[in-house]
C-alpha positions in Angstrom: -15.8 -5.3 -4.6 -19.5 -6.9 -3.7 -20.5 -8.2 -0.6 -21.1 -11.5 -2.4 -17.7 -11.1 -3.9 -16.2 -10.8 -0.6 -18.1 -13.7 0.6 -17.2 -16.0 -2.2 -13.3 -15.0 -1.8 -13.0 -15.1 2.2 -15.6 -17.8 3.5 -13.0 -20.5 3.6 -10.6 -18.3 5.5 -13.3 -17.0 7.6 -14.2 -20.7 8.3 -11.1 -21.7 9.5 -10.2 -18.7 11.3 -13.9 -19.5 13.5 -12.8 -23.1 13.6 -9.6 -22.2 15.2 -11.2 -20.1 17.9 -14.1 -21.9 18.7 -12.9 -25.6 18.3 -15.9 -26.8 16.3 -16.7 -26.9 12.7 -20.4 -26.5 13.5 -20.1 -23.7 16.1 -17.9 -22.2 13.8 -19.9 -21.9 10.8 -22.8 -20.7 13.2 -20.3 -18.0 14.2 -19.7 -17.1 10.5 -23.1 -17.1 9.3 -24.4 -14.6 12.1 -21.4 -12.3 11.1 -21.8 -12.4 7.7 -25.6 -11.6 8.0 -24.8 -8.6 9.8 -21.8 -7.7 7.3 -24.3 -7.7 4.5 -26.3 -5.3 6.0 -23.4 -3.0 6.9 -21.7 -3.5 3.6 -21.4 -0.2 2.5 -19.6 1.4 5.5 -17.5 -1.8 5.8 -16.4 -1.6 2.1 -15.1 1.8 2.5 -12.9 0.6 5.6 -9.2 0.2 4.6 -9.4 -3.7 4.9 -12.8 -4.5 5.0 -11.4 -8.2 5.7 -9.7 -7.5 8.9 -13.0 -5.5 10.1 -14.9 -8.9 9.3 -12.4 -10.8 11.3 -13.2 -8.7 14.4 -16.5 -9.3 13.9 -15.9 -13.1 14.0 -13.9 -12.6 17.2 -16.3 -10.3 19.0 -19.4 -13.0 18.0 -17.1 -15.7 19.3 -16.2 -14.1 22.7 -20.0 -12.8 23.5 -21.7 -16.4 21.8 -25.2 -16.4 23.7 -24.7 -20.3 24.2 -21.4 -19.8 26.3 -21.9 -23.1 27.6 -20.6 -24.6 24.2 -17.5 -23.0 25.2 -16.9 -24.6 28.3 -17.2 -27.9 26.4 -15.2 -27.9 23.4 -15.4 -31.0 21.5 -12.1 -32.1 20.1 -12.1 -32.3 16.3 -9.4 -34.4 15.7 -9.2 -35.2 11.9 -11.0 -31.9 11.2 -7.5 -30.0 12.2 -5.9 -31.7 9.0 -8.2 -29.5 7.0 -6.5 -26.5 8.2 -3.1 -26.9 6.2 -1.3 -26.3 9.3 2.4 -25.0 9.1 3.9 -28.1 10.5 4.4 -29.6 7.5 3.9 -33.0 6.3 3.0 -35.5 9.0 4.4 -38.7 8.6 1.9 -40.9 10.4 -1.8 -39.5 10.0 -3.1 -41.5 13.4 -0.3 -39.6 15.1 -1.1 -36.3 13.8 -5.1 -37.2 14.8 -3.6 -38.2 18.3 -1.9 -34.8 18.7 -4.7 -32.8 17.2 -7.2 -34.3 19.9 -4.9 -33.6 22.9 -4.2 -29.8 21.7 -8.1 -29.1 21.7 -8.4 -31.3 24.8 -5.9 -28.9 26.6 -6.7 -25.8 24.5 -10.6 -26.6 26.3 -9.5 -25.6 29.6 -8.6 -22.4 28.5 -11.0 -19.6 29.0 -12.6 -17.4 25.6 -10.3 -14.4 26.2 -6.9 -16.7 26.7 -7.9 -19.0 23.8 -8.6 -16.1 21.7 -5.5 -14.4 22.8 -3.3 -17.4 21.7 -4.9 -17.8 18.2 -4.7 -14.2 17.4 -0.9 -14.2 18.5 0.2 -18.0 16.9 -2.8 -18.6 14.1 -3.3 -14.9 13.2 0.5 -13.9 13.6 -0.5 -10.6 15.0 1.5 -8.8 17.4 0.7 -7.6 21.2 -0.4 -4.0 20.5 -2.6 -5.7 17.5 -4.0 -7.6 19.6 -5.0 -5.6 22.6 -6.4 -3.0 19.9 -8.8 -6.0 18.6 -10.0 -7.0 22.3 -10.2 -3.6 23.6 -7.7 -4.0 26.3 -4.0 -3.3 27.4 -0.9 -5.0 25.8 -0.2 -5.9 29.6 -3.5 -7.8 29.5 -2.9 -9.5 26.6 0.4 -10.8 27.6 -1.1 -11.9 31.0 -3.8 -13.8 29.2 -0.8 -15.4 27.1 1.3 -16.1 29.9 -1.3 -17.9 32.0 -2.8 -19.7 28.8 0.5 -21.0 28.1 1.2 -22.0 31.8 -2.0 -23.9 31.9 -1.0 -25.9 28.5 2.4 -26.4 30.0 0.9 -27.9 33.3 -1.9 -30.1 31.6 1.4 -31.2 28.9 3.3 -32.5 32.1 0.3 -34.0 33.9 -0.2 -36.1 30.4 3.4 -37.0 30.2 3.1 -38.4 33.9 0.3 -40.1 33.0 1.6 -41.7 30.2 5.2 -42.6 32.0 3.2 -44.2 34.8 1.0 -46.2 32.3 4.1 -47.6 30.9 6.0 -48.6 33.8 
């Protein structure tokens, strides 16, 4: 498979993956563009690997984790309706507006997480990877992956509980 064939076939998937990691479609496009530019130069070596797509996905993850403009990751903007483009597995959403509000709330809570915690959650729940595989991708121990996931989920739970309390107080 040539690089051009690979890029045409896998670009939508790589962009979806990068959007879930970054929370910003424009930044995701920048990350994927940078990765594909570097992958083209190394394509002969990459195409000889067992799974070239996994190699390139790892490049996307590494680029996300080391992005030079790291301040953008501390200020993730909610993507709202853009999440509906990801063909999420929740099935049909009854009310489009409700789905947008839920997506905004999710991105708002995810923006409070650190890059590694967010990456662990994306790899675990979006990419459906096991802890050992995530540890291999991130270059850390499986226990570290579990620690990042635990802390991230705790932060999300606390944030969700806080939102529910505020919402309940507003109703009363």
